[in-house]
BAKESE-348439 format. One record per residue (C-alpha): residue number from 0; residue in one letter; chain; x, y, z. Coordinates in steps of 0.5 Angstrom, whole numbers, m for minus. Layout:
<rs>
   resi   resn   chain      xx      yy      zz
    NUM      A       A       X       Y       Z
...
</rs>
This chain:
<rs>
   resi   resn   chain      xx      yy      zz
      0      M       A       0       0       0
      1      S       A       2       7      m1
      2      G       A       4      12       4
      3      G       A       2      19       5
      4      S       A      m3      22      10
      5      E       A      m8      16      10
      6      R       A     m10      14      17
      7      V       A     m11       7      16
      8      P       A      m3       5      14
      9      R       A      m1       9      20
     10      L       A      m5       5      24
     11      A       A      m3      m1      21
     12      A       A       5       0      22
     13      T       A       8      m3      28
     14      G       A      14      m3      32
     15      P       A      20      m8      33
     16      E       A      20     m14      32
     17      P       A      18     m20      36
     18      G       A      23     m21      42
     19      Q       A      24     m14      43
     20      G       A      20     m13      49
     21      R       A      14     m10      47
     22      G       A       6     m12      49
     23      P       A       0     m13      45
     24      R       A      m1      m9      39
     25      F       A      m7      m7      35
     26      G       A      m5      m9      28
     27      R       A       0     m11      24
     28      G       A       6      m7      20
     29      P       A      12      m8      16
     30      G       A      14     m14      20
     31      R       A      14     m21      20
     32      G       A       7     m21      23
     33      G       A       3     m19      29
     34      F       A       1     m22      35
     35      H       A      m4     m21      40
     36      G       A      m5     m20      47
     37      P       A     m11     m22      52
     38      P       A     m18     m21      49
     39      G       A     m21     m14      50
     40      M       A     m25     m13      56
     41      M       A     m32     m10      57
     42      P       A     m33      m4      61
     43      A       A     m34      m6      69
     44      E       A     m40      m4      72
     45      R       A     m38       0      77
     46      A       A     m34       7      75
     47      R       A     m27       8      79
     48      D       A     m29      15      79
     49      F       A     m36      15      79
     50      K       A     m38      23      81
     51      G       A     m32      26      77
     52      S       A     m34      22      71
     53      L       A     m41      23      72
     54      R       A     m40      31      73
     55      R       A     m36      31      66
     56      L       A     m41      27      63
     57      L       A     m46      32      65
     58      R       A     m41      38      63
     59      L       A     m42      35      56
     60      L       A     m49      38      56
     61      A       A     m47      45      56
     62      P       A     m47      47      49
     63      Y       A     m55      44      50
     64      R       A     m57      49      56
     65      L       A     m63      52      52
     66      A       A     m66      45      50
     67      T       A     m64      42      57
     68      L       A     m68      48      60
     69      M       A     m74      46      56
     70      V       A     m74      39      57
     71      V       A     m74      41      65
     72      A       A     m80      46      64
     73      L       A     m83      41      60
     74      A       A     m82      36      65
     75      L       A     m85      40      70
     76      G       A     m91      42      66
     77      S       A     m92      34      65
     78      V       A     m92      32      72
     79      V       A     m96      38      75
     80      F       A    m101      36      70
     81      S       A    m101      29      72
     82      I       A    m101      30      79
     83      V       A    m107      35      79
     84      G       A    m111      29      76
     85      P       A    m112      25      82
     86      R       A    m115      31      85
     87      I       A    m120      33      80
     88      L       A    m122      25      80
     89      G       A    m122      25      87
     90      N       A    m128      31      86
     91      A       A    m132      27      81
     92      T       A    m132      21      86
     93      N       A    m134      26      92
     94      L       A    m140      28      87
     95      L       A    m142      21      86
     96      F       A    m142      19      93
     97      E       A    m145      25      95
     98      G       A    m151      24      90
     99      I       A    m152      17      92
    100      I       A    m153      19      99
    101      G       A    m157      25      98
    102      K       A    m161      20      94
    103      Q       A    m163      17     101
    104      F       A    m166      23     104
    105      P       A    m173      26     103
    106      A       A    m173      32      99
    107      G       A    m174      38     102
    108      L       A    m170      37     108
    109      S       A    m164      42     110
    110      V       A    m158      39     111
    111      E       A    m158      41     119
    112      Q       A    m165      37     119
    113      V       A    m161      31     116
    114      D       A    m155      32     122
    115      R       A    m160      32     128
    116      M       A    m164      26     125
    117      L       A    m158      22     125
    118      R       A    m155      24     131
    119      A       A    m161      23     135
    120      A       A    m161      16     132
    121      G       A    m154      15     135
    122      R       A    m151      15     128
    123      Q       A    m146      20     130
    124      E       A    m140      18     125
    125      L       A    m145      19     119
    126      A       A    m147      25     121
    127      D       A    m139      27     122
    128      M       A    m138      24     115
    129      L       A    m144      28     112
    130      G       A    m141      34     115
    131      R       A    m135      34     111
    132      M       A    m140      33     104
    133      N       A    m144      37     100
    134      V       A    m150      33     100
    135      V       A    m156      35      98
    136      P       A    m163      31     101
    137      G       A    m167      28      95
    138      R       A    m162      30      90
    139      G       A    m159      24      86
    140      V       A    m152      24      82
    141      D       A    m150      30      78
    142      F       A    m148      27      72
    143      A       A    m147      33      68
    144      A       A    m142      36      74
    145      I       A    m138      29      74
    146      R       A    m138      30      66
    147      S       A    m135      36      66
    148      V       A    m130      34      72
    149      L       A    m128      28      68
    150      L       A    m127      32      61
    151      A       A    m122      37      65
    152      A       A    m118      31      68
    153      A       A    m118      28      61
    154      M       A    m116      35      58
    155      L       A    m110      35      63
    156      Y       A    m108      28      62
    157      V       A    m107      29      55
    158      L       A    m103      35      56
    159      S       A     m99      32      61
    160      A       A     m98      26      55
    161      A       A     m96      32      50
    162      F       A     m91      35      55
    163      S       A     m88      28      56
    164      W       A     m87      27      49
    165      A       A     m84      33      47
    166      Q       A     m79      32      53
    167      H       A     m77      26      51
    168      Y       A     m77      28      44
    169      I       A     m72      34      45
    170      M       A     m68      30      50
    171      A       A     m67      24      45
    172      G       A     m64      30      40
    173      V       A     m59      32      45
    174      S       A     m57      26      47
    175      Q       A     m56      23      40
    176      R       A     m52      30      38
    177      L       A     m48      29      44
    178      V       A     m46      22      43
    179      Y       A     m44      24      35
    180      R       A     m39      29      38
    181      L       A     m37      24      43
    182      R       A     m36      19      37
    183      R       A     m32      24      33
    184      D       A     m28      27      38
    185      V       A     m26      19      40
    186      D       A     m25      18      32
    187      A       A     m20      25      32
    188      K       A     m17      23      38
    189      L       A     m15      16      36
    190      A       A     m12      19      29
    191      R       A      m7      23      34
    192      V       A      m5      18      39
    193      P       A       2      15      38
    194      L       A       3       8      36
    195      K       A       5       6      42
    196      Y       A      m3       7      44
    197      Y       A      m4       1      40
    198      D       A       2      m3      42
    199      S       A       0      m3      49
    200      N       A      m8      m4      48
    201      T       A     m11     m10      45
    202      R       A     m15      m9      38
    203      G       A     m22     m12      42
    204      E       A     m21      m7      48
    205      I       A     m20      m1      43
    206      L       A     m26      m3      39
    207      S       A     m30      m4      46
    208      R       A     m29       3      48
    209      V       A     m30       6      41
    210      T       A     m36       2      39
    211      N       A     m40      m2      46
    212      D       A     m38       4      50
    213      I       A     m41       9      46
    214      D       A     m47       5      44
    215      N       A     m48       4      52
    216      I       A     m48      12      53
    217      A       A     m53      13      47
    218      S       A     m58       8      49
    219      T       A     m58      10      56
    220      L       A     m57      17      57
    221      Q       A     m64      20      54
    222      Q       A     m67      14      59
    223      I       A     m63      16      65
    224      T       A     m64      24      64
    225      T       A     m71      24      63
    226      Q       A     m73      19      68
    227      L       A     m68      22      73
    228      I       A     m71      29      72
    229      T       A     m79      27      72
    230      A       A     m77      23      78
    231      A       A     m75      29      82
    232      V       A     m80      33      80
    233      T       A     m86      28      81
    234      V       A     m83      27      88
    235      V       A     m83      34      90
    236      G       A     m90      35      87
    237      V       A     m93      29      90
    238      L       A     m91      30      97
    239      Y       A     m94      37      96
    240      M       A    m100      34      94
    241      M       A    m100      29      99
    242      L       A     m99      34     105
    243      S       A    m105      38     103
    244      I       A    m109      32     103
    245      S       A    m107      29     110
    246      P       A    m100      30     114
    247      L       A    m102      24     118
    248      L       A    m103      19     112
    249      T       A     m97      22     109
    250      L       A     m93      20     115
    251      M       A     m96      13     114
    252      A       A     m94      13     107
    253      L       A     m86      15     108
    254      A       A     m85      10     114
    255      T       A     m84       5     108
    256      L       A     m79       9     105
    257      P       A     m73       7     109
    258      L       A     m75       0     108
    259      S       A     m75       1     101
    260      L       A     m69       4     101
    261      I       A     m65      m1     105
    262      V       A     m68      m7     100
    263      T       A     m66      m3      94
    264      L       A     m59      m2      96
    265      G       A     m58      m9      98
    266      I       A     m60     m12      92
    267      A       A     m57      m7      88
    268      G       A     m51      m8      91
    269      R       A     m51     m16      90
    270      S       A     m53     m15      83
    271      Q       A     m47     m10      81
    272      R       A     m42     m15      83
    273      Q       A     m46     m20      78
    274      F       A     m46     m15      72
    275      A       A     m39     m14      73
    276      A       A     m38     m21      72
    277      Q       A     m43     m21      66
    278      W       A     m39     m15      63
    279      E       A     m32     m19      64
    280      S       A     m35     m25      61
    281      T       A     m38     m22      55
    282      G       A     m31     m19      54
    283      K       A     m27     m25      54
    284      L       A     m33     m29      50
    285      N       A     m32     m23      44
    286      G       A     m25     m23      44
    287      H       A     m25     m31      43
    288      I       A     m30     m30      37
    289      E       A     m26     m24      34
    290      E       A     m20     m28      35
    291      M       A     m23     m35      32
    292      Y       A     m26     m32      26
    293      T       A     m20     m28      24
    294      G       A     m16     m34      24
    295      H       A     m21     m39      22
    296      T       A     m16     m41      17
    297      V       A     m10     m43      21
    298      V       A     m16     m46      26
    299      Q       A     m18     m51      21
    300      A       A     m11     m52      18
    301      F       A      m9     m54      25
    302      N       A     m16     m58      27
    303      G       A     m17     m53      32
    304      Q       A     m25     m53      31
    305      E       A     m26     m57      37
    306      K       A     m21     m54      42
    307      A       A     m25     m47      40
    308      L       A     m31     m50      41
    309      R       A     m30     m52      47
    310      A       A     m27     m46      49
    311      F       A     m33     m42      47
    312      D       A     m38     m47      50
    313      D       A     m34     m46      57
    314      E       A     m34     m38      56
    315      N       A     m41     m38      54
    316      A       A     m43     m42      60
    317      R       A     m40     m37      65
    318      L       A     m43     m31      61
    319      Y       A     m50     m35      62
    320      A       A     m49     m36      69
    321      A       A     m46     m29      71
    322      A       A     m52     m26      67
    323      S       A     m57     m30      70
    324      R       A     m55     m29      77
    325      A       A     m55     m21      75
    326      H       A     m61     m21      71
    327      F       A     m65     m25      77
    328      I       A     m62     m21      83
    329      S       A     m63     m14      79
    330      G       A     m70     m17      78
    331      I       A     m72     m18      85
    332      I       A     m72     m11      86
    333      M       A     m79      m9      83
    334      P       A     m83     m15      86
    335      A       A     m80     m13      93
    336      M       A     m82      m5      92
    337      H       A     m89      m8      89
    338      F       A     m89     m12      96
    339      I       A     m87      m6     100
    340      N       A     m92      m1      96
    341      N       A     m98      m6      97
    342      L       A     m97      m6     105
    343      N       A     m96       2     105
    344      Y       A    m102       1     100
    345      V       A    m107      m3     105
    346      G       A    m105       1     111
    347      V       A    m107       8     107
    348      C       A    m114       4     105
    349      V       A    m115       2     112
    350      I       A    m113       9     116
    351      G       A    m116      13     110
    352      G       A    m123       9     111
    353      I       A    m123      10     119
    354      R       A    m122      18     118
    355      V       A    m127      18     112
    356      A       A    m132      15     117
    357      R       A    m130      20     122
    358      G       A    m131      26     117
    359      L       A    m124      27     118
    360      I       A    m123      27     110
    361      T       A    m127      25     104
    362      L       A    m128      19     100
    363      G       A    m125      23      94
    364      D       A    m119      26      98
    365      V       A    m117      18     100
    366      Q       A    m118      16      93
    367      A       A    m113      21      91
    368      F       A    m108      20      96
    369      I       A    m108      13      94
    370      Q       A    m106      15      87
    371      Y       A    m101      20      90
    372      A       A     m98      15      94
    373      R       A     m97      10      88
    374      Q       A     m94      16      84
    375      F       A     m89      18      90
    376      S       A     m86      11      90
    377      Q       A     m86      10      83
    378      P       A     m80      15      82
    379      I       A     m76      12      87
    380      S       A     m77       5      85
    381      Q       A     m75       8      78
    382      T       A     m69      12      81
    383      A       A     m67       5      85
    384      S       A     m68       1      78
    385      I       A     m64       5      74
    386      M       A     m58       6      78
    387      N       A     m55       0      76
    388      V       A     m56       3      69
    389      L       A     m53       9      71
    390      Q       A     m46       5      74
    391      S       A     m46       2      67
    392      T       A     m46       9      63
    393      V       A     m42      13      67
    394      A       A     m37       7      67
    395      S       A     m37       7      60
    396      A       A     m36      14      60
    397      E       A     m30      14      64
    398      R       A     m27       9      59
    399      V       A     m28      14      53
    400      F       A     m26      19      57
    401      E       A     m19      15      58
    402      V       A     m18      15      51
    403      L       A     m20      22      50
    404      D       A     m14      24      56
    405      E       A      m9      19      52
    406      A       A      m3      23      51
    407      E       A      m2      25      44
    408      E       A       3      25      39
    409      T       A       8      31      39
    410      P       A       4      37      35
    411      D       A       7      38      28
    412      P       A      11      45      28
    413      A       A       6      51      26
    414      Q       A      10      52      20
    415      P       A      12      46      17
    416      V       A      17      45      12
    417      R       A      15      42       5
    418      L       A      20      40       0
    419      P       A      18      43      m6
    420      R       A      23      38     m10
    421      V       A      25      31      m7
    422      A       A      32      28      m9
    423      G       A      31      23      m4
    424      R       A      38      23       1
    425      V       A      36      20       7
    426      E       A      41      20      13
    427      F       A      40      17      20
    428      R       A      45      22      25
    429      N       A      47      19      32
    430      V       A      40      16      33
    431      S       A      38      13      39
    432      F       A      32      10      41
    433      R       A      28       5      46
    434      Y       A      21       3      46
    435      K       A      22       2      54
    436      P       A      27       7      58
    437      D       A      30       1      61
    438      V       A      31      m3      55
    439      P       A      36      m1      50
    440      L       A      35      m2      42
    441      I       A      38       3      38
    442      E       A      44       7      40
    443      N       A      48      12      36
    444      L       A      46       9      29
    445      N       A      48      13      23
    446      L       A      47      11      16
    447      V       A      46      15      10
    448      A       A      42      13       4
    449      E       A      44      17      m3
    450      P       A      39      19      m8
    451      G       A      36      13     m12
    452      Q       A      40       8      m8
    453      T       A      37       2      m6
    454      V       A      39       0       1
    455      A       A      37      m7       4
    456      I       A      36      m8      11
    457      V       A      38     m15      14
    458      G       A      39     m18      20
    459      P       A      36     m24      25
    460      T       A      29     m23      29
    461      G       A      29     m17      34
    462      A       A      35     m14      30
    463      G       A      31      m7      30
    464      K       A      30      m7      22
    465      T       A      23      m5      22
    466      T       A      24       0      28
    467      L       A      28       4      23
    468      V       A      22       4      18
    469      N       A      18       6      24
    470      L       A      22      12      26
    471      L       A      23      14      19
    472      M       A      15      14      18
    473      R       A      15      18      25
    474      F       A      11      13      28
    475      Y       A      15      14      33
    476      D       A      20      20      34
    477      V       A      28      19      36
    478      D       A      30      20      43
    479      D       A      37      22      41
    480      G       A      40      25      34
    481      A       A      36      26      28
    482      I       A      33      24      21
    483      T       A      34      28      15
    484      I       A      31      28       8
    485      D       A      35      33       4
    486      G       A      38      36      10
    487      V       A      32      37      13
    488      D       A      30      34      20
    489      I       A      23      30      19
    490      R       A      21      33      26
    491      A       A      21      40      22
    492      M       A      15      37      17
    493      S       A       8      35      18
    494      R       A       7      28      19
    495      D       A       2      28      13
    496      G       A       7      31       9
    497      L       A      13      27      11
    498      R       A       9      20      10
    499      S       A       6      23       3
    500      L       A      13      23       1
    501      F       A      13      15       2
    502      G       A      10       9      m1
    503      M       A      10       2       3
    504      V       A       9      m5       1
    505      L       A       8      m9       7
    506      Q       A       9     m17       8
    507      D       A       2     m17      11
    508      T       A      m3     m14       6
    509      W       A      m9     m10       8
    510      L       A     m14      m9       3
    511      F       A     m21      m6       5
    512      E       A     m28      m9       3
    513      G       A     m30      m6      m4
    514      T       A     m28      m7     m12
    515      I       A     m21      m8     m14
    516      R       A     m21      m2     m18
    517      E       A     m22       2     m11
    518      N       A     m17      m2      m8
    519      I       A     m12       0     m13
    520      A       A     m14       7     m13
    521      Y       A     m13       8      m5
    522      G       A      m6       9      m7
    523      C       A      m7      16     m10
    524      R       A      m5      23      m7
    525      D       A      m9      28      m5
    526      D       A      m8      32     m12
    527      R       A      m9      27     m16
    528      C       A     m15      23     m14
    529      P       A     m19      21     m16
    530      P       A     m14      17     m21
    531      G       A     m16      16     m28
    532      E       A     m18       9     m31
    533      E       A     m12       9     m35
    534      E       A      m8      11     m29
    535      I       A     m11       5     m25
    536      L       A      m9       0     m31
    537      A       A      m3       2     m32
    538      A       A      m1       1     m25
    539      A       A      m4      m6     m25
    540      R       A       0      m8     m32
    541      A       A       6      m6     m28
    542      A       A       5     m10     m22
    543      R       A       3     m16     m26
    544      V       A      m4     m15     m24
    545      D       A      m8     m14     m30
    546      H       A      m8     m21     m33
    547      F       A     m11     m25     m27
    548      V       A     m16     m19     m26
    549      R       A     m19     m19     m33
    550      A       A     m20     m27     m32
    551      L       A     m25     m26     m26
    552      P       A     m32     m26     m28
    553      E       A     m33     m18     m26
    554      G       A     m26     m16     m27
    555      Y       A     m24     m10     m24
    556      D       A     m31      m9     m21
    557      T       A     m30     m16     m17
    558      R       A     m31     m14     m10
    559      I       A     m27     m16      m5
    560      G       A     m29     m18       2
    561      D       A     m26     m16       9
    562      D       A     m22     m21       9
    563      A       A     m20     m22       2
    564      S       A     m22     m29       2
    565      T       A     m24     m29      m6
    566      I       A     m17     m28      m8
    567      S       A     m10     m32      m7
    568      Q       A      m5     m29      m2
    569      G       A       0     m28      m8
    570      Q       A      m6     m24     m11
    571      R       A      m7     m20      m6
    572      Q       A       0     m18      m5
    573      L       A       0     m16     m12
    574      I       A      m6     m11     m11
    575      T       A      m2      m8      m5
    576      I       A       4      m7     m10
    577      A       A       0      m4     m16
    578      R       A      m3       1     m11
    579      A       A       5       3      m9
    580      F       A       6       4     m17
    581      L       A      m1       8     m17
    582      A       A       2      13     m11
    583      D       A       9      14     m15
    584      P       A      13      16      m9
    585      Q       A      20      19      m8
    586      I       A      22      14      m3
    587      L       A      20       7      m3
    588      I       A      20       2       3
    589      L       A      19      m5       2
    590      D       A      18     m11       7
    591      E       A      19     m17       4
    592      A       A      14     m15      m1
    593      T       A      15     m22      m6
    594      S       A      15     m27       0
    595      S       A       7     m29      m1
    596      V       A       8     m30      m8
    597      D       A      11     m37     m12
    598      T       A      18     m37     m15
    599      R       A      15     m35     m23
    600      T       A      11     m29     m20
    601      E       A      16     m27     m15
    602      L       A      21     m26     m21
    603      L       A      16     m22     m25
    604      I       A      15     m18     m19
    605      Q       A      22     m17     m18
    606      Q       A      23     m14     m25
    607      A       A      17      m9     m24
    608      M       A      20      m7     m17
    609      A       A      27      m6     m20
    610      E       A      23      m1     m25
    611      L       A      19       2     m20
    612      M       A      26       3     m16
    613      K       A      30       7     m21
    614      R       A      31      14     m20
    615      R       A      28      13     m13
    616      T       A      31      12      m6
    617      S       A      29       5      m3
    618      F       A      29       1       3
    619      V       A      28      m6       3
    620      I       A      28     m10       9
    621      A       A      29     m17       7
    622      H       A      29     m24      10
    623      R       A      31     m28       4
    624      L       A      38     m25       2
    625      S       A      37     m28      m5
    626      T       A      33     m22      m6
    627      I       A      37     m16      m5
    628      R       A      44     m19      m8
    629      N       A      43     m13     m13
    630      A       A      42      m8      m7
    631      D       A      47      m1      m8
    632      V       A      48      m2       0
    633      I       A      46      m7       5
    634      V       A      45      m6      12
    635      V       A      47     m12      17
    636      M       A      43     m10      24
    637      N       A      44     m14      30
    638      Q       A      41     m12      36
    639      G       A      40      m5      34
    640      R       A      47      m4      32
    641      I       A      49      m3      25
    642      I       A      55      m9      25
    643      E       A      56      m9      17
    644      H       A      55      m5      11
    645      G       A      57      m6       4
    646      N       A      55      m9      m3
    647      H       A      53     m17      m3
    648      E       A      61     m18      m6
    649      S       A      64     m14      m1
    650      L       A      60     m17       5
    651      M       A      61     m24       2
    652      A       A      69     m22       1
    653      A       A      69     m20       9
    654      K       A      66     m27      11
    655      G       A      63     m24      17
    656      F       A      56     m24      20
    657      Y       A      53     m23      13
    658      Y       A      57     m29      10
    659      D       A      55     m33      15
    660      L       A      47     m31      15
    661      Y       A      47     m32       7
    662      N       A      50     m39       7
    663      S       A      46     m41      13
    664      Q       A      40     m40       8
    665      F       A      42     m43       3
    666      S       A      45     m49       6
    667      K       A      38     m50       9
    668      A       A      35     m49       3
    669      F       A      40     m55       0
    670      A       A      39     m60       5
    671      E       A      31     m59       5
    672      A       A      32     m60      m3
    673      V       A      36     m66      m1
</rs>
């Protein structure tokens, strides 16, 4: 693939070769192949700094103050309308009850006469009850008045529903815009973090933060925000209405609140531990699936299907057990709350009935109070239920914030140097570099590549060959010394400008899901995009791609899957070489670009590459020494140092490290042939 400012090639590069003491890597790059660490973990259910992360998450709502205030106002209106409704319905109950009682007395009597008659008959409690009611002796139920009351209540509930719908509509827009910004910021951040971030975090871990955690925030932020606002307003409003009806019944209703909190917190504490285990098992299971599907060819080649299935079944069983316990325990909250609320309901009905009989309160007020008691407990139950969700959301936000807080690459200079014309002289001057401060790798390295030269870098695994390429592309910055191109320190250039000078062909090919034409066109420079059809065909012919592409049913419009399984490994490599041809770079980096093709194709590619490297400075990382015999300069590295350099003939004549390495390869090949 070509170099340049594209993000994917930058992410795909790697650091040192295996054996140089680094951690897990995100992807593969110009080395001998990647390796992966443990599967990525899903977010823990409990945040490490709940208050701090919650405050930071809420600060993200700052640009949406007006919309948030509108949500609060709408929630207030919706709750007020819904709270007034039971009181009005209580009036309808009073009208109905008063009509039924009034019909039982002869018409023409006054209320005072009825009261005296009842007390004379020893029915003082009934007389006290009627004293609180607007009974007209002889008059039945006033259905017209009841209809007016019910219409008023219906109108209030309609307005409450409309306000609630508007509240959720606005909050949905706010939450989605916030998450949109969060995704954009995380994506931009991942383009600015140094490569060592990808080296020290597994692929599953990074993807989990970018996808699962942000999706978790998106799916729960709106729900949590609207429910918390509504719950707070509801509790205050309902408590006021309950006190206005009967302080005694209010005290009784509140008596069960501590019990509800104790039960809820006790169950929530146990469920959170189980949810944490569920998330952990989910992360391990996802990591296992990702690894097995990514390497399904290797799994099948080594007959590892049964082993993979057993590992899947074991982890799936652990996830099932953890998820079952988590949801079962958390599911106990609502039944427990309902049981406590029903006890409260029975107590309110008994005490309320006694007070109605004594004329201390009306039947409609008791009915309204019962509805208020249920409304009062509902937001508390909802708040208790969403605490687990809130913990998970804040934990996800905390993991996303950790990405946003990662140290970034050294900023590009304010006025970067741009080379109008590149000759291609590359110099490593007293370069020192360490991946770990206490583990030496490259110390005081000096190397010069003159314009148009082909420099081959050879050495055993872990010698530091790929590290030189990473330093040259500024995937890492040198600790000491400098790297210059035509005398200009590469740190004086922007990274995009620097990488636009290079074309890269890696041993580990990278093709995206799309047509062959689109994959070749990926190598075009910004000022030449999109490339013309003739440019694509010319690059394909030069890379020996054209002949096999035309044999495919759909030619250049043949679609490649995300794993490029529709074409062979050698053909994939040819397409990446065609991409480099199209890029037409000033400097080439080739990492064993012909290792995945057959002998005949390798010869053709070497001829094409020789043509491509003419008048260009080229760095070739070679493992098969037969491929670099014609290089202008061969640099032999071992343990981060250049121990020999020269052309093939001079190094063979010196009979040093290169001589032994070269002969060992051919002796091995001869032994295998025999």
